[in-house]
Structures are given as structure tokens and as C-alpha cells.
C-alpha positions in Angstrom: 8.5 19.5 -3.9 11.4 17.3 -4.9 11.3 13.5 -5.0 14.5 13.6 -2.9 13.0 15.6 -0.1 10.3 13.8 1.9 7.8 15.7 3.9 6.0 14.2 6.9 2.3 14.8 6.5 -0.7 14.1 8.9 -2.1 10.6 8.5 -5.5 12.1 7.5 -3.7 14.1 4.7 -2.9 11.1 2.6 -5.0 11.0 -0.6 -8.4 9.3 -0.3 -7.3 6.5 -2.8 -4.4 5.5 -0.5 -6.7 5.7 2.6 -9.3 3.5 0.7 -6.6 0.9 -0.3 -5.1 0.7 3.2 -8.5 0.5 4.9 -9.7 -2.3 2.4 -6.6 -4.2 2.6 -6.6 -4.2 6.4 -10.2 -5.3 6.3 -9.5 -8.1 3.8 -11.9 -6.3 1.3 -10.2 -7.3 -1.9 -13.1 -5.9 -4.1 -12.7 -2.5 -2.7 -9.0 -2.5 -2.6 -8.4 -3.4 -6.3 -10.7 -0.3 -7.2 -7.6 2.0 -6.0 -5.4 0.8 -8.9 -5.1 1.9 -12.5 -5.8 -0.9 -14.9 -2.1 -1.3 -15.8 -0.9 -0.8 -12.1 2.2 -2.7 -10.8 2.7 -3.9 -7.3 6.0 -5.1 -6.0 5.8 -7.1 -2.8 8.1 -9.6 -1.1 10.3 -9.9 -4.2 7.4 -10.5 -6.6 5.8 -8.2 -9.2 2.2 -8.1 -10.0 1.1 -6.2 -13.1 -2.5 -5.4 -14.0 -5.7 -5.6 -11.9 -6.2 -9.4 -12.2 -2.7 -10.2 -11.0 -3.2 -7.6 -8.2 -6.5 -9.0 -7.3 -5.0 -12.5 -6.9 -2.1 -11.0 -4.9 -4.5 -9.2 -2.6 -6.7 -12.3 -2.1 -3.7 -14.3 -1.1 -2.2 -11.7 1.2 -5.6 -11.4 3.1 -5.7 -15.2 3.9 -2.0 -16.2 4.2 -1.5 -14.8 7.8 -3.4 -13.4 10.6 -2.3 -9.9 11.7 -3.0 -6.4 13.0 -2.1 -3.3 11.2 -1.5 0.4 12.5 -0.7 3.1 10.2 2.2 5.0 11.9 3.7 7.5 9.5 2.9 9.3 6.2 5.3 11.2 4.1 4.9 13.0 0.7 8.0 12.8 -1.6 6.5 14.3 -4.7 3.3 15.6 -6.2 2.0 12.0 -6.8 4.4 10.2 -4.6 3.6 9.1 -1.0 5.0 6.8 1.5 2.7 5.2 4.2 4.3 3.2 7.1 2.4 0.5 8.8 3.2 -1.6 11.8 2.2 -5.3 11.4 2.0 -7.7 14.2 0.9 -11.5 13.6 1.7 -15.0 13.0 4.0 -14.5 10.1 7.7 -15.2 10.4 9.2 -12.6 12.7 5.9 -11.7 14.2 6.4 -7.9 13.8 7.5 -5.7 10.9 7.3 -2.0 9.9 6.5 -1.8 6.3 6.8 1.2 3.9 4.1 1.4 1.2 5.5 3.5 -1.7 2.6 4.9 -3.8 2.8 6.5 -7.1 -0.5 8.0 -8.2 -1.7 8.7 -11.7 -5.0 10.5 -12.3 -6.2 9.8 -8.9 -5.5 6.2 -8.8 -2.5 4.0 -7.6 -0.3 3.4 -10.7 2.6 1.8 -8.6 3.0 0.4 -5.1 6.2 -0.9 -3.7 6.0 -2.6 -0.2 9.3 -3.0 1.7 10.8 -3.0 5.2 
């Protein structure tokens, strides 16, 4: 599979580590969510970059308490052997009230090495 040819996959076919992260993040379980990342992982969200598990754990803690929202996983795609996109629909008390976000995952050795979150 080439990185420029995304393939839709069943939501249940996302790798376990991605499902673990998405579920823990939805449930505001920062301790479990951070276990999905490599020690040197990078997260890019809302124009900010977080590098390493300590920075990612801080970001997860803030993200879990800043707004109240519901999350629904609506789409999953694979764009390479270790590259996946999960689309989630969020509704809540954040500016705009609703948004569809793409979570672009790069995996390394069974963990998330890079996550980019964008509309």
C-alpha cells in the first residue's frame, strides 16, 4: 500500500493501540491514553506540538478538562503499513459546537510515534 492511496477499513480493524488511545481519551483516562505512545512521540494539535510522554500527558490532561463533549468514531482509513487516519465527530461546549477531526497516526513497533489532529 502506498501512502498516497488511503483505503477505508472497518472501525474494528484499527490497530489495538489506536483503539486503546481513542477509548482512553474519550473516557478522560490520561494514564491509559499515554501508554499508547512511544517515549519520543510527537503530537500536533490545534497549532501546538507536544514532544515526549511528559508533554503529551500534560496535553491529554488539559484536553480532558477544557471542554465537555461527546465523541463518535465515524471513519477509519489505512494510508500505509504503519499509517492510519481515524475520523471522529465531536459535539460539545467548545467554540463552534461541532467538528469532525482527523487523527493521523504513525505507528512504530506497535505504539504511536506521531499523532496529528486536524479538521
